[in-house]
N, C-alpha and C positions, 0 to 999 in steps of 0.2 A: 504494500500500500504506500502511496506517495507520502513522504514525510514532511513536505511543505517547508523545507529549510529556508528557501528564498522568501516565502511569504512571511514566515516568522521573523526573519532578519529585517525585512522591509518594515514590518509593524514596529519593531523595536527602535527603528531609526526615524519613525514618523514624528513630525512636529504636532503639537496639540494647540488648538486655539479655543478661546472661549467666546460663545455667542449667546448673549442674554442668559448668563449663568449656566449654560449648557456646554460641556467640554466635548470637543470634536477633534478626532485625529485626522490629519491630512495624509492621504495615502494615494499612490498612483492608481489603484484599482477602484477607489471610491471617489476620487477627485480629479484624476488625470494629472496630478502634480506630484513630484516635480516632473517625472516622465515615466512612461510605462515601459518597463524592461520586457522585451519579448520572451525571455526565459522565465520571468515571473508569470506572465500570462500563460505560457505553455504549461508550467507547473500546475497552475490552477485548473486549466482545461483537463489535464491528465487526471487530477484528483476528482473532478466532477465525473469524468467518464468511468473511473473506478468505483465510485460510491453511489451513483445515481441510476435510476431507471430512465433510460432514454428511448424506450419503446413508445414513440409519440409521433404525431403528425407534424408538429413544429415546436420550436423553442420560442418562448415568449419572455420578454423582459420590458422593464420600464426605462424611460428616458431619465437620465442620460448615461450614467455610468454602467448600466446593464448592456449598452450597445456593444462595447468592445468584447465583453464576455460572450454575448450571444453570437456575434460574428465569428470570433475565434472558435467557439464550440461548433458552430455550423460548418465552418471550413474543415474542421478536423473530422466531423462525423458524417457530413453530407446531408444533415437534417436542416430544412429551411427554418428561418426565424421571422418573427413579427415583433413590432415594437408597440408599446403603449406610449403615446405621445402627450406632451403638455400643450400641444396646439389642437384646437378644435377645427375639424375639417368640415363638419356639417354633412357628412355622408349619411346615407340611409342606415338606420339601425346603429348609429354611433352611440356608444355608452359612455356617460360621464362618470368618473370615479373621483370621490373626495379623497384627498391626500392630506393627512394631518401628521406632521412630524414634530420633533422636539423643538424646532425653530421656525416652522412655517406652515401655512395652510394654502392649498392650491387644488386645482383640478387636473386630472389626466383623462385621456380619451382613448377608448378601445374600439378598434374597427376590425372587421373581417374575422371575427371569432364567432363560431356557431355551436349550437347544442351538439353534444357528443364528439366534438373535436377532442383528440388526445393531445394534451398540452403538457409540456415540461416548462416550468417557471424557474427562472434564475434571476437573482438580483445581487447587488454588491453588498449591502449592509442591512442587517436587522437591528434597529436601534430602539425606537419607540414602538414599532410595529404598525405605524400608521399607513405606510405605503403598502406593505403586504396585506394588511387587513382589508384595505379598500379593493385591491386587485383580486384577492382570493374570494372575497364576498361577491364581487361582480361576476367572476368566473362561475361560482356556484349558482348564482341566480340564472345565468345563461344555460347551465346544465352541461358544462364541459366535463370531460374525464381528465382530472388533474392527476397525471401519472406520477409526478414528483415535484418537489419544491426544494431549492437549495439557495443559500446565500453564502458569499465568501466569508463575511465577517458577522458574527453574532455577538452583539453586546449583551453580556450576561444580565438576566433579570426579567426578560419579557417573553422569551420563546415558549416556555411551557404553558403560560397563561393564554397566549395567542393560539397555540395548537389546540388547547382544550376548547376555547371559544369557537374556533373555526372547524374543528374536527379533522385537521390535516396535520401530518407530520412535516416539520420543517427541518431540513438537514443544513448543517453549517460546516464549513471547512475549518474555521478557526474561531474559537471563543476568545473574546477580549473583554477586559473590564477597565472602565475609566475610574481612576483613583485621583480625583482632582485633575491636575494637569499631566498626570502620568497615565500611559496606556500599558496594561499588563496582559500577557497571554495567559489564559487559563487552561490548564491541561486536564 
């Protein structure tokens, strides 16, 4: 099984900023800063392939940092991908999703997702659960077959509650804990 050495090292080197009393670590896979190392992205894709059920019609992710994850995973597996966008297109059957995070509230828009689609969902970070809760609730309302859900980073403290509320297992590659301005890897 992939040991995620690059991912762990990159987290240990990540700067932390404070936004309205909320500590946030800056990382290439969650922020695109300072730069995304292709070897790091490859390590994460390999770990997802090893640990997740990819028997799906397509990979689904949210704007914006899910984009490189979905694209790299798609290129490696040959599975197509779709994006949940922050822009409203006004297409027929477009679904509006409320996104409430630790530092913002906004809307996202889901298009071209239908009942009984087999969907693999990937995102960069599970922090407050606001993004995944909105997305998974919308997918459940549509009636998709959500084959697996994975996040690269799980900030400790919300996953179990969210899984229970939504009735879905959420996998994570790395658990992290914010201790004020410090980010710690939880084994």
